[in-house]
N, C-alpha and C positions, 0 to 999 in steps of 0.2 A: 567486586561481590564479594562476599564470606565465604567459607572451606565450603566446598561443591555436600550438597545430603544428598545419597544415593537415588531416595527415595524421589526428589524433585525431578517433576518432570514439565518443563516448558517445556510449549508450543509457539510455532511463531505460523507467519504468514504476512503474504506483503500484497499491497490493492495502490492497482495505478499501473500495472504495465502496460495495457492493452491502450491508455488513456493520450490525447496527443496532447493533451496542457498539464501544467501542473505537477507539481511534487510528486512520487514517488513514497509510499508510508508504508512502514511493514510492524507489526503489531509481535510486542511476545508476553504470552501469560504464561506461572505454571498456578492452576490452578488447588484450595484444599482441599483435600477430601473428605474434609466434614463438609462442609456448607456448598451442596451442588447444585447446581445453577440447570435449572428444568431449561427446554428448548435453544439448547446452543445449537446450533446449525452452520451452515456455507452461509454465510452475511449474503451475499449473490441469490439468496434464494427465499430472506425474510426482508418483511416492508423495512420503511424508511423509522417508522414508529417502533417497531419489534425489536431495532438496531436500538434503539436507544433507551430506551426499556433495559434491551439486555449488557447495556454498553457502561450502563449506571451500575447492573447487582454485578457486572464483573468486577467492576473495578471498587465494589465495597466487600465481596469477598473474597477476590481473589488471593494468592498470599504476598502475588508480586506479582505487575505487568507494568511496561513499557512500552513508548513508540521510538519508532525512530525513524528516519527519513533521506531517502537520497535530491536534493535538489534537481532542476532542471539541467543542470546545464552541467551534474555526475550525469542525469542520464544519456546527452548529445555527445559526453567527453566517450565516457567506460564502455557504451553502449544500455541497452535495460536491464538486461540482464544481471550483466555485473553489478548497476545500481542496486539494481533489486537486493545481492546478497550482498550487497554495504550496507542498505537499509533496516536487510534483518541483525549483521551484526553489529549495527551499531544500536539496534532494539534489546538483543541478547545479552551486550557487554553494559547495558545502562540496569540491570536488574542488577537489585540489592541481592535475596537470593541470586547463591549458583545452584542451578536448578545439576541432579548429575546426569539425565540423557536433555536433547533438544531432540525436538520432531518438528518435522517440515513439509509444506505442503507442496507437492508437486514432482519436480527428477531432479532437481538440484540442490545441495543446501550448501549454506557457509562453512568453511573453516572454522571451527572456535578451540585452540587448543586447549588440550587437557581435560576438553569432555565431546564426550560420541555424538554424532551429529546425526537424525537417520531422517531421508528423506522419504514422502510417500504418499504417490499417486490419490490425489482426494482424498486427502487425509484434512478438507477444511470439510468436509461432509461426514467424518468418519471417525475421526480422533478430535473431545471434546476441547481440551486443553488450542488447540488448532482453532477451531470453530472460534472458540473466545477473542485467538488472534485476528482471527479476517474480522473477526466484529470490531474490537475497538482501533484495528485500520481503518477497516471503511469510511465508522463514525468522524474519522478524525481528518479521513480526508476530504471526508465531504464538505465540514466542515469548513475548509480550507478551503473546495472551492465555491462556498459562498460568497467569503470574505473576499476571493478572485472576484468573482456576481458582482462586488458593489464596485472593484476598483479601473473595470473593463465590461459591463452590462450586454455591450452590444452581439457578447459571445452566448450568452443565454450557459454559463456556465452552471448557475444555479440550478439549470435543467438535464443537464447533461453530463456533468461534470467533469468536461473537459474528456468526453470520449469522440468521438468523430463520427457522429450523427450526421444526416445528410440538411438538418440545420446547422446544423455548428461548420459544413465546409460550406456550405455557403455564405455565412458567415463572414469565414476565414474567406474564399475569392472577391467578397466585396469590403473588404476590411485590411487581410491584410493579415499578417500572425503576430498578436500579442510578443510583449518577456518571457510569460508564461508559456507557449508551446513550445513543441520540441519541435526544433529546424530538422533533425536526421531520420524524423516518421515522413514517410512515403509522399503522402499526402501535401505533407507540408510540403520539405525540401521539391518539389515538382511545380508543386503555388509560385516556393521563390523562384526557380529554373527559369521560368515563365517571363517571370517580369521582368527579372533580369533580361533575358530577351528581347522583350516589349522593349525596355529601354535601352537596347542599346549598348550592356555591358559587356555581351560577348554573342 
């Protein structure tokens, strides 16, 4: 990143913490105050079509943006909180424009040496740059889960995007977990333990 400019504010948010499958994504966005984007909001409150439209506008109008990820293995090894902080750190460090400060959704924040980082509860609904980051991360993760659906169509990733819905849990019980499932998540861990008991492994 270039030398920080005090006026540049980076918004950052992660997507996928609650899912039982797939990578965890984070977005980092520095908006351009001279090119405002109408309709920014918490990505969870927007339709898929609206998110995709806004994602294109954000990429075209922002001063800088990046996506960071944490792998399924990192989620299982580090736990989902630290994996989410890692994904946010990767997104922020990927920026070419160095922000003067960073605003992160939630009550936990990554440590970025030399730049003040502030955690804002419900920031994805109240801070435009965080909303933009949430939208980019959500659209990118949804696209990745569609690719996962083409590899493992039996789980319905195109519908629930890896979140543990009733149909997803039914598919897990029928087929067992696939390589992109998070083994440390309670429903999946319990299923694996049950299968081990049934197989007489312990």
